[in-house]
N, C-alpha and C positions, 0 to 999 in steps of 0.2 A: 408441474412445479408451482408452488405458491408464489404470491406476489412478494417481491424482494424490495426492501427499502434500503437506501444508502444515506448515511449521515456522517457528520464530522463531530468528533469528540463527544459522542453520546454513550460510550462505554462506561460502565460503572463497575464497582468492586464485584458485584454478582456475576459479571461476565468473565472473570479471570480464568475460569476453567475452560470456557469456550475459546478464549484468546490463546490459552496455552495449547489447546488441541491444534489450532492453526499453526502456531510456532513449531510444534512437534512435526507437523506435516511438512513444513517449509525446511526444517533443518534435518529431518530424518533422525531426530534425537528424542526418543520416548521419555526422557527425563527432563526435557526443556519445559520450564514453567515461567509464567509471568507473575511476579509478586505484586501485592497491593502497592508497595513503594515504587516498583517499576512502572506500573500503570500510571500512578500519580505523576511520576517524572516525565513519562511520555506525554501525558495530557497537558502538563505545564510547559514543556519545552518544544512541542511539535504538534502536528495535527494527525490524529488517528482517524482514518476513514474506515468505517465498518459497513458491511452489507449484512442485512439481517432479514430473516424470514418473518414477514409481518404477522403470520398466523401463530407460529410457535415462539417467536422472539429469539430464536437461535441465531447467533452470529455465524455467518457462513463465509465471510471474506474480510480481509483487512489490507490496508496500505498505510504506511507511516510516511509522512512528509516532515523532514527535519530541516528547518531553515538554518542557513549559515551566513551570518553578516560579516563581510570582509571589506577592507578599504576599497576594493575595486568593484563592489556590488553585492547584491543579496542573491545567494544561490540556494537551491533546495536539493537535498538528497532524498531519494525515494528508497525506502527499505521495507522489508517484511511484506512483500506482495504475495498474498496467498488466498486461495479459495478452496473450500471443501470440495472433494472430488465429485460428489453427487450434484453440485451446483455449477460445474464447469460446462462450457459449451452453450451458454444462454446469453452471452454478451455482457455478463456481469463484470468481467475483468476490464473491458473497455470502459464501461460506465464508471467504475471506481477510479480509473486513471484519468478520465475526463474531468471528474469532480476534483481530483487532486490537482490537475492543471488549473482549473478555475480558482481553487483556493490559493495556489501559488501566485496567480495574477493579482488576486485581491490583496495578498500580503506583500506585493512589490518584488517578488522573486523574478529575476530576469533569466535565469538558466537553471534547468533541472538536470540532475545527474542520477544515474542508477547503474548497477551492474546486474548481469544475468548469467547464470550458469549456461554453458553451451548446450547442455542436454535439454534445456527448456525451449525447444524450437517454436512451439505455438506462442509462448509468451514473447519471445524475441520478435516474431512476425507481427504481433499486435503492437509492440513498442514502435516498430518502424511504420506501421499503418497510421499510428497516432502522431507521427512526425518526429519521433526520436531518431537521432543519427547514431549508427553503430560505429565504434572506433576500434575495429580490428580484433586481434587476438586477446586484448585485455578484457573483453566482455563488457566494456563500458558503453553506455548510451548517454547522449545528451540531447537536450531540447532547449532552444532559445524561446523564451516566452515573450510575446509582444502584447 
């Protein structure tokens, strides 16, 4: 496997096709696409963490961190966690989530939330290894950021 880089908000319009492929994999919907406006909205209102193959430039993974400012604190929702199948099993998932947690700390987020389908057993195990707490049958995970 080539060297993989990870960055925040580095995706550009030329990456829409690759991001759409990740969304299609995540949702099992071959019609799912990300529009230029959608990408601009994500980059304006949240952090898009992408993993990319440094040799080919191919985006091979993504995570979206969406901040939510409320009277009782600043929370973050993690969405769209996905890696291309050929790049699974190399620690990329953990690296992207660790960067997401670092960004959350930098942004003053005190609690992270995410949901995970019960069929994603490997992902759920990694969430727990990274310090997320699972909250029963809801499929929800949380992490207090310090």
